[in-house]
DRENDO-1510 file (C-alpha; in Angstrom, 1 decimal, always signed):
<recs>
REC; n; res; u; v; w
REC; 1; MET; +0.0; -0.1; +0.0 .
REC; 2; ASP; +2.9; +2.3; +0.9 .
REC; 3; ARG; +4.2; +2.0; -3.2 .
REC; 4; LEU; +0.7; +3.3; -3.9 .
REC; 5; ILE; +0.8; +6.1; -2.1 .
REC; 6; ALA; +4.1; +6.8; -3.4 .
REC; 7; MET; +3.1; +6.1; -7.0 .
REC; 8; ARG; +0.2; +8.7; -6.6 .
REC; 9; SER; +2.7; +11.1; -5.1 .
REC; 10; PHE; +4.9; +10.5; -8.5 .
REC; 11; VAL; +1.8; +10.8; -10.9 .
REC; 12; GLU; +0.8; +14.3; -9.4 .
REC; 13; VAL; +4.4; +16.1; -9.4 .
REC; 14; ALA; +4.6; +14.4; -13.2 .
REC; 15; ASN; +1.2; +16.0; -13.9 .
REC; 16; CYS; +1.9; +19.4; -12.0 .
REC; 17; ALA; +5.7; +19.6; -12.8 .
REC; 18; SER; +5.9; +20.9; -9.2 .
REC; 19; PHE; +6.3; +19.4; -5.9 .
REC; 20; THR; +4.5; +22.1; -4.4 .
REC; 21; LYS; +1.4; +22.1; -6.3 .
REC; 22; ALA; +1.2; +18.6; -6.0 .
REC; 23; ALA; +1.7; +18.5; -2.1 .
REC; 24; GLU; -1.3; +20.7; -2.1 .
REC; 25; ASN; -3.8; +18.8; -4.3 .
REC; 26; LEU; -2.7; +15.4; -2.1 .
REC; 27; ASP; -3.4; +17.3; +1.1 .
REC; 28; LEU; +0.2; +16.2; +2.0 .
REC; 29; SER; +3.7; +18.4; +3.0 .
REC; 30; ARG; +6.1; +18.9; +0.3 .
REC; 31; LEU; +8.5; +17.2; +2.6 .
REC; 32; GLN; +6.1; +13.8; +2.3 .
REC; 33; VAL; +5.5; +13.7; -1.6 .
REC; 34; SER; +9.3; +14.4; -2.2 .
REC; 35; ARG; +10.1; +11.4; +0.0 .
REC; 36; HIS; +7.8; +9.0; -1.9 .
REC; 37; VAL; +9.1; +10.0; -5.1 .
REC; 38; GLN; +12.6; +8.9; -3.4 .
REC; 39; GLU; +11.1; +5.7; -2.4 .
REC; 40; ILE; +9.7; +5.1; -6.0 .
REC; 41; GLU; +13.2; +6.0; -7.6 .
REC; 42; THR; +14.9; +4.2; -4.8 .
REC; 43; TRP; +12.7; +1.1; -5.7 .
REC; 44; LEU; +13.0; +1.1; -9.3 .
REC; 45; LYS; +16.6; +2.2; -9.0 .
REC; 46; GLN; +16.4; +4.8; -11.6 .
REC; 47; ARG; +16.1; +8.7; -11.2 .
REC; 48; LEU; +12.6; +9.5; -12.7 .
REC; 49; LEU; +12.6; +13.2; -12.2 .
REC; 50; HIS; +15.0; +15.8; -13.4 .
REC; 51; ARG; +14.9; +18.7; -10.4 .
REC; 52; THR; +16.0; +22.1; -10.5 .
REC; 53; THR; +15.3; +25.2; -8.6 .
REC; 54; ARG; +12.5; +26.5; -11.3 .
REC; 55; LYS; +11.4; +23.1; -13.2 .
REC; 56; VAL; +10.6; +19.3; -12.7 .
REC; 57; SER; +10.6; +17.2; -15.9 .
REC; 58; LEU; +10.4; +13.3; -16.6 .
REC; 59; THR; +13.3; +11.8; -17.1 .
REC; 60; SER; +13.1; +9.1; -20.2 .
REC; 61; VAL; +12.4; +6.1; -17.5 .
REC; 62; GLY; +10.3; +8.9; -15.6 .
REC; 63; GLU; +8.2; +9.1; -18.6 .
REC; 64; GLN; +7.8; +5.2; -19.0 .
REC; 65; ALA; +7.2; +4.7; -15.3 .
REC; 66; LEU; +4.6; +7.4; -15.5 .
REC; 67; ARG; +2.4; +5.4; -17.9 .
REC; 68; HIS; +2.6; +2.5; -16.1 .
REC; 69; CYS; +1.8; +3.8; -12.7 .
REC; 70; GLU; -1.0; +5.4; -14.2 .
REC; 71; SER; -2.4; +2.3; -15.4 .
REC; 72; ILE; -1.8; +0.9; -12.0 .
REC; 73; LEU; -3.9; +3.2; -10.1 .
REC; 74; ASN; -6.5; +3.1; -12.4 .
REC; 75; GLU; -7.2; -0.5; -12.1 .
REC; 76; VAL; -7.2; +0.0; -8.4 .
REC; 77; ALA; -9.4; +3.0; -8.7 .
REC; 78; GLU; -11.6; +0.4; -10.8 .
REC; 79; LEU; -11.6; -2.2; -8.1 .
REC; 80; GLU; -12.6; +0.5; -5.4 .
REC; 81; VAL; -15.5; +1.3; -7.4 .
REC; 82; LYS; -17.0; -1.5; -7.9 .
REC; 83; ALA; -16.2; -2.8; -4.5 .
REC; 84; LEU; -18.4; +0.5; -3.3 .
REC; 85; SER; -21.3; -0.6; -6.2 .
REC; 86; HIS; -21.8; -3.6; -3.5 .
REC; 87; SER; -22.2; -1.4; -0.7 .
REC; 88; ASP; -24.5; +0.6; +0.7 .
REC; 89; ARG; -22.3; +3.5; +2.5 .
REC; 90; LEU; -20.2; +5.8; +0.3 .
REC; 91; GLU; -18.5; +8.7; +2.1 .
REC; 92; GLY; -16.2; +11.0; +1.2 .
REC; 93; LYS; -15.7; +15.2; -0.1 .
REC; 94; ILE; -16.2; +16.4; -3.5 .
REC; 95; ARG; -15.1; +19.9; -4.7 .
REC; 96; ILE; -16.7; +21.0; -7.9 .
REC; 97; SER; -16.7; +24.1; -9.6 .
REC; 98; ALA; -19.4; +25.0; -11.8 .
REC; 99; PRO; -20.8; +28.2; -14.1 .
REC; 100; ILE; -23.1; +30.4; -11.6 .
REC; 101; GLY; -26.4; +29.5; -13.4 .
REC; 102; LEU; -25.8; +26.1; -13.6 .
REC; 103; ALA; -25.0; +25.5; -9.8 .
REC; 104; GLN; -28.1; +27.0; -9.0 .
REC; 105; THR; -30.6; +25.0; -10.8 .
REC; 106; MET; -29.6; +21.5; -12.8 .
REC; 107; LEU; -26.6; +20.8; -10.4 .
REC; 108; LEU; -28.3; +21.7; -7.3 .
REC; 109; ASP; -30.8; +19.5; -8.1 .
REC; 110; VAL; -28.3; +16.7; -9.0 .
REC; 111; ILE; -26.5; +17.2; -5.7 .
REC; 112; SER; -29.7; +17.1; -4.0 .
REC; 113; GLU; -30.9; +13.6; -5.3 .
REC; 114; PHE; -27.1; +12.5; -4.9 .
REC; 115; THR; -26.7; +13.4; -1.0 .
REC; 116; GLU; -30.4; +11.9; -0.4 .
REC; 117; ARG; -28.7; +8.4; -1.5 .
REC; 118; HIS; -25.2; +9.0; -0.2 .
REC; 119; PRO; -26.1; +11.1; +3.3 .
REC; 120; ASP; -22.5; +10.8; +4.2 .
REC; 121; VAL; -20.9; +12.7; +1.1 .
REC; 122; ILE; -20.1; +16.1; +1.3 .
REC; 123; ILE; -20.3; +18.3; -1.6 .
REC; 124; GLU; -18.2; +21.7; -2.1 .
REC; 125; VAL; -19.4; +23.7; -4.7 .
REC; 126; VAL; -17.2; +26.8; -6.5 .
REC; 127; ALA; -20.0; +28.8; -8.4 .
REC; 128; SER; -18.1; +31.0; -10.9 .
REC; 129; ASP; -18.4; +31.5; -15.0 .
REC; 130; GLN; -14.9; +31.7; -15.2 .
REC; 131; PHE; -12.5; +29.0; -16.0 .
REC; 132; SER; -11.6; +27.4; -12.6 .
REC; 133; GLN; -8.1; +26.3; -12.2 .
REC; 134; LEU; -8.1; +22.6; -10.9 .
REC; 135; VAL; -4.9; +22.6; -9.2 .
REC; 136; GLU; -5.0; +25.9; -7.9 .
REC; 137; GLU; -8.2; +25.7; -6.6 .
REC; 138; ARG; -8.0; +22.2; -5.5 .
REC; 139; LEU; -10.6; +20.7; -7.4 .
REC; 140; ASP; -11.9; +17.1; -8.2 .
REC; 141; ILE; -14.2; +18.4; -11.1 .
REC; 142; ALA; -14.9; +21.3; -13.0 .
REC; 143; LEU; -18.1; +21.7; -15.1 .
REC; 144; ARG; -17.9; +24.1; -17.9 .
REC; 145; TYR; -19.8; +25.1; -20.9 .
REC; 146; THR; -17.5; +24.9; -24.0 .
REC; 147; ALA; -17.5; +23.7; -27.3 .
REC; 148; GLU; -14.2; +22.0; -26.9 .
REC; 149; PRO; -12.4; +21.0; -23.5 .
REC; 150; ASP; -8.7; +22.0; -23.0 .
REC; 151; ASP; -6.9; +19.1; -24.5 .
REC; 152; THR; -4.6; +18.9; -21.6 .
REC; 153; LEU; -7.4; +17.9; -19.2 .
REC; 154; ILE; -9.5; +14.4; -19.0 .
REC; 155; ALA; -13.1; +15.9; -20.3 .
REC; 156; ARG; -16.4; +13.9; -20.4 .
REC; 157; ARG; -19.3; +15.3; -22.3 .
REC; 158; LEU; -22.2; +15.3; -20.5 .
REC; 159; MET; -24.6; +17.0; -22.7 .
REC; 160; HIS; -25.3; +19.1; -25.5 .
REC; 161; VAL; -26.7; +22.8; -24.7 .
REC; 162; ASP; -28.1; +25.6; -27.3 .
REC; 163; SER; -28.3; +28.7; -26.7 .
REC; 164; ILE; -30.9; +31.6; -27.6 .
REC; 165; VAL; -31.3; +35.2; -27.8 .
REC; 166; CYS; -34.6; +36.5; -25.8 .
REC; 167; ALA; -36.0; +38.9; -24.1 .
REC; 168; SER; -39.3; +39.8; -22.0 .
REC; 169; PRO; -42.3; +40.3; -23.3 .
REC; 170; GLN; -42.5; +43.8; -21.6 .
REC; 171; TYR; -39.5; +44.7; -23.4 .
REC; 172; LEU; -40.7; +43.6; -26.6 .
REC; 173; GLN; -43.9; +45.3; -26.2 .
REC; 174; ILE; -41.9; +48.8; -25.8 .
REC; 175; GLN; -39.1; +48.4; -27.6 .
REC; 176; GLY; -40.2; +46.7; -30.6 .
REC; 177; GLU; -39.3; +42.7; -31.9 .
REC; 178; PRO; -36.2; +42.5; -33.9 .
REC; 179; THR; -37.3; +40.7; -37.4 .
REC; 180; GLN; -33.8; +40.8; -38.9 .
REC; 181; LEU; -30.3; +40.3; -37.7 .
REC; 182; LYS; -29.1; +43.8; -37.9 .
REC; 183; ASP; -32.2; +44.8; -36.0 .
REC; 184; LEU; -30.4; +43.9; -33.0 .
REC; 185; GLU; -27.7; +46.5; -33.5 .
REC; 186; ALA; -30.3; +49.3; -32.2 .
REC; 187; HIS; -31.5; +47.2; -29.2 .
REC; 188; ASN; -29.6; +47.1; -25.6 .
REC; 189; CYS; -28.1; +43.5; -25.8 .
REC; 190; PHE; -26.6; +42.1; -22.7 .
REC; 191; GLY; -23.4; +39.8; -23.1 .
REC; 192; HIS; -20.3; +38.1; -21.7 .
REC; 193; LEU; -17.6; +40.3; -20.5 .
REC; 194; GLY; -15.6; +41.1; -24.0 .
REC; 195; ALA; -18.1; +39.7; -26.3 .
REC; 196; THR; -19.0; +42.5; -28.8 .
REC; 197; HIS; -20.3; +39.9; -31.3 .
REC; 198; TRP; -23.0; +37.4; -31.3 .
REC; 199; ASP; -22.4; +34.7; -34.0 .
REC; 200; PHE; -25.1; +32.8; -35.7 .
REC; 201; VAL; -25.9; +30.0; -38.2 .
REC; 202; LYS; -28.4; +30.2; -40.8 .
REC; 203; ASP; -28.7; +27.4; -43.9 .
REC; 204; ASN; -25.3; +26.5; -42.9 .
REC; 205; GLN; -23.7; +29.5; -43.4 .
REC; 206; PRO; -21.9; +31.6; -40.4 .
REC; 207; VAL; -23.3; +35.3; -39.9 .
REC; 208; SER; -21.9; +37.5; -37.5 .
REC; 209; VAL; -23.6; +41.0; -35.7 .
REC; 210; LYS; -22.1; +43.6; -33.5 .
REC; 211; VAL; -23.8; +44.2; -30.7 .
REC; 212; GLN; -24.0; +46.8; -27.8 .
REC; 213; GLY; -26.0; +47.5; -24.3 .
REC; 214; ASN; -25.5; +49.1; -21.2 .
REC; 215; LEU; -24.6; +45.4; -19.3 .
REC; 216; PHE; -21.9; +42.9; -19.6 .
REC; 217; ALA; -21.0; +40.6; -16.9 .
REC; 218; ASN; -19.5; +37.3; -16.5 .
REC; 219; ASP; -22.7; +36.2; -14.6 .
REC; 220; THR; -25.3; +34.6; -17.1 .
REC; 221; MET; -27.5; +34.6; -14.0 .
REC; 222; MET; -27.1; +38.5; -13.6 .
REC; 223; ILE; -27.7; +38.2; -17.3 .
REC; 224; SER; -31.0; +36.5; -17.2 .
REC; 225; LEU; -32.4; +38.2; -14.3 .
REC; 226; ALA; -31.8; +41.7; -16.4 .
REC; 227; ALA; -33.7; +40.4; -19.2 .
REC; 228; LEU; -36.6; +39.4; -16.7 .
REC; 229; ARG; -36.6; +43.0; -15.6 .
REC; 230; GLY; -37.5; +44.1; -19.3 .
REC; 231; LYS; -34.0; +45.7; -19.6 .
REC; 232; GLY; -32.8; +44.4; -22.8 .
REC; 233; ILE; -32.2; +41.3; -24.8 .
REC; 234; ALA; -30.1; +38.6; -23.8 .
REC; 235; ARG; -28.1; +35.7; -25.0 .
REC; 236; LEU; -28.8; +32.6; -22.7 .
REC; 237; PRO; -28.0; +28.7; -22.5 .
REC; 238; CYS; -31.3; +27.0; -22.9 .
REC; 239; ASP; -30.7; +25.1; -19.6 .
REC; 240; LEU; -31.6; +28.6; -18.1 .
REC; 241; ALA; -33.8; +30.1; -20.9 .
REC; 242; ASN; -36.4; +27.4; -21.6 .
REC; 243; PRO; -38.1; +27.0; -18.5 .
REC; 244; LEU; -38.5; +30.9; -18.8 .
REC; 245; ILE; -39.7; +30.6; -21.8 .
REC; 246; ALA; -42.2; +28.1; -21.2 .
REC; 247; GLN; -43.5; +30.2; -18.0 .
REC; 248; GLY; -44.1; +33.3; -20.6 .
REC; 249; LYS; -41.6; +35.3; -18.6 .
REC; 250; LEU; -38.9; +35.4; -21.6 .
REC; 251; VAL; -39.7; +35.3; -25.4 .
REC; 252; ARG; -37.4; +33.6; -27.9 .
REC; 253; ILE; -36.3; +36.2; -30.7 .
REC; 254; LEU; -35.2; +35.5; -34.2 .
REC; 255; PRO; -35.7; +31.6; -33.9 .
REC; 256; GLU; -34.7; +31.1; -37.9 .
REC; 257; TYR; -31.0; +32.0; -36.7 .
REC; 258; THR; -28.9; +29.2; -35.0 .
REC; 259; LEU; -26.4; +30.9; -32.2 .
REC; 260; GLN; -23.2; +28.7; -31.9 .
REC; 261; SER; -23.9; +26.3; -29.2 .
REC; 262; SER; -21.7; +24.5; -27.1 .
REC; 263; ALA; -21.7; +21.4; -24.2 .
REC; 264; ILE; -21.8; +20.9; -20.3 .
REC; 265; TRP; -18.0; +18.6; -19.8 .
REC; 266; ALA; -16.7; +17.6; -16.6 .
REC; 267; VAL; -13.1; +17.8; -16.6 .
REC; 268; TYR; -10.5; +16.7; -14.1 .
REC; 269; LEU; -6.9; +16.2; -13.8 .
REC; 270; SER; -6.4; +12.3; -13.9 .
REC; 271; ARG; -8.5; +9.3; -12.8 .
REC; 272; SER; -5.1; +8.2; -11.1 .
REC; 273; TYR; -5.7; +9.8; -7.7 .
REC; 274; GLN; -9.3; +9.9; -8.1 .
REC; 275; LEU; -11.1; +9.1; -5.1 .
REC; 276; PRO; -13.7; +6.7; -5.9 .
REC; 277; VAL; -16.5; +9.0; -4.3 .
REC; 278; VAL; -15.8; +11.1; -7.1 .
REC; 279; ARG; -16.0; +8.7; -9.7 .
REC; 280; GLN; -19.3; +7.9; -8.6 .
REC; 281; PHE; -20.5; +11.4; -8.9 .
REC; 282; ILE; -19.5; +11.5; -12.1 .
REC; 283; ASP; -21.3; +8.5; -13.4 .
REC; 284; PHE; -23.8; +9.7; -11.9 .
REC; 285; ILE; -24.3; +13.1; -13.2 .
REC; 286; THR; -23.3; +11.5; -16.6 .
REC; 287; GLU; -26.5; +9.2; -16.4 .
REC; 288; GLN; -28.5; +12.2; -15.2 .
REC; 289; TRP; -27.8; +14.5; -17.8 .
REC; 290; SER; -27.9; +12.3; -20.6 .
REC; 291; HIS; -30.1; +14.1; -22.7 .
REC; 292; ASP; -29.1; +17.7; -24.9 .
REC; 293; ILE; -31.3; +20.6; -24.1 .
REC; 294; ARG; -32.4; +21.9; -27.2 .
REC; 295; ALA; -34.1; +25.4; -28.1 .
REC; 296; GLN; -37.7; +25.6; -27.8 .
</recs>
């Protein structure tokens, strides 16, 4: 078992390229991680890492050892998950980041059901519309809206999500409803920070329109609330917009144009040191979110 702990430390250092970051992620001291790596090097009688004051990198033998260690740790993790699947008790802590709107709606529903089934599980949520840093913020999972996830991370696609342009009935009654794309240029359009253009597709052809408005935010929930108050036109993902449209609180605009959409992904660093409870949650949320969310 000590060798498994040493492997986890080695894999973490190799992935982070840092003893300090590895120690933070594993909740160990830097000295402990250093000793673990020394132990595995002594065991294999090979130097696995080049160490300098500024940089940590793998030796050629270390690259081979990393692949083998990750494979062994993955097998151990699979064994632990299978053992847990036959047990009624699941415990541990999961730290997740998610966009604010998603955290307050769909993620909350999933967490409520998961913790009801497993009351000894503690879940910490970091709600932010900015991409969280997994290592620095000690996250197990980051949920992200994106078309393509970072290829340096392991990613699991959860669902496709359309986005639409919408506004409240009150706003449209006063300001009029846009009937063509260029009409948006004369309206108060709410968008994310730095997003001065909205990209659409019509008849398989991309088309872009420049938008302007008096509110730009990195919080999608804030943008949706501003639209509900009749202050302007908002671009929203359909997991937020669809329920509000069904309730008559928002109206979809220019339905003949399709916004470039994305998907919700679960991203994480590696399965090698992933707790079984984290893997169980990822499997659970994948099953719960197996349907795509389309524009209504």
